N, C-alpha and C positions, 0 to 999 in steps of 0.2 A: 573497548569495542565490544558490541553485543550483536550476535547474528542468530537467525533462525531460518530454517528452510523446510518447507512442507510441499509434498506433491500429492494431488488428489484429483478425483474425477467428478465433473458436474454434468448433470443431465441436460445440457443446452449446447447447441451448435457453436462451433469455434467463432464464427463471424459475430454472432450475437454477444458472446462473452467478451470479445476484444472490444467491440463497439461500445459496450457498456463501461468497461473498466478504463478505457483511454480518457474518459472524462473524470478526472480525479475528484471533482465536486461530488460524485457519488460515493465517495469514501465514508461519508456520514451514514450511509445505509449499510455498508459492508464491513467497516472497520470499527470494532467495539470501542476503540479509543478516541476516534474522531468525533468531535462535538459540533464543529463548524467547518465548512470548506467551501470557499467561494473563489470563482475564477476572477483574477485581478488584471489580467491582460486582455486586450481587445481581440476580436476576431474568433474564428473557429479553432477548435483544438487541433494543435499541430506541435511539432518540436519547437520548444521555446515557450509554449503556453505556461502561464504561472497561476498558482492558487495560494490563497492565504488559508492556512489550516490551524484550527485550535484543537488540540488534543489533551486528554487527561490520561496520565500515565502513572499508575501507582500512587494516586492522590496528588500528583503534581500536574498543574496545567502549564502547557507550553504552546507557543505559537511559532510556526515555521512557514517559510515560503517555499512551496514545491514547484518544480519545473519539470515538464515532460522533456526528457533528454534522448529518448530512443522511442520511435514510433514505427514499428514494423508489423505486418500482419500476424506474426507469431511471437512478438516480443515488445513489451513496454517497459520503460524504466522511468521512474519518477525520483528526482533528487530534491531533498528538503534541507533547508539551512536556517539557522539562527545563530546568535553569538555564542551559544553554549553547546551546540550539537549539529551534526550533519546526519541525514538519514537517506537511505536508498531503498526504494520498493522496486524489486526486479520481478517482473511477471512474464513467464514463458508459457506458450500454449501449443498443444498438439492435438489435432482432431483424432478422436478415438474412432468415431464413426460419424454418420450424418447428424446424429442428435446428442453427442456427448463430447466433452473436451477434457483433456488432462491439462491441469494447471500446476505449474511450479512457481511457488511464491517464496522469494527470498527477501527477508528484511535485515537490514544492516543499520545499526546506529553507532556513531562514534562521537564521544563527548570530548569537549575541548576544555583546557585549563582546569580550574578547580572542579568543574562538573565531572571530570573523569573519576572522581571519588565515588560516583554513583554506579560505575561499571558493575561492581560485584553484586550490588542489590538488585539492579535491573536485570543482570544476567541470571539471577535466581528465578525471577518471575516471568522472564521473557518466553520460555517454552510454553507456559500455560496460556499467556496472551496469544502466542501463535496458534495454539490449538483452538482458542475461542474465535480467532479471526477466520480460520478455516471453516468452522461450523457456521458462523454468520455469513461469510462469503458464499458458501455453498447454498444456504437457505435463500439468500437474496438473489443469487443468479437463477436458481431453479424456480423462482416465483416470477421471473420476467415473463 
C-alpha cells in the first residue's frame, strides 16, 4: 500500500474548484500521470459515474476504471480498480474566503497479488509524484 496526502490553497472559489474536479475526465489536465480519461457511463456526473483512465506511472502504463463514490459539496472520492491494483483519490475542500479554497488531496494505491512487489519502488517515488500533482493541479485550477 502506498499513500500520500497534501493540503494546499488555490486562488479559486470553492464551488468552481469542486465543480471542475467532480468530472474525473479533467484528470488529464491536472494529474501528471493521467494520459487518457473518458466517461464510460451515461448521464450527468453523479455517484456511480465511471471513467476509463489510462495512466503512466514510473514508466509503466496502466488502465483503471474509476467510479465517483462520494459526491458532496466539500468532499469527492473516486475509486479506481483493475486486476492488479485499487486506487482512491480523496479530495476535501474548505473555503478560505470568497476567492480561495483549501484542498486536501489524499491518494492511496493498493497492489494485488504479485503486483504487491512494486510497493517499495512506488513508495519511493510517490511523494515526488504527489508534489508534481499539487503543482499541476494548482496551476490548472487557477487558470480556470
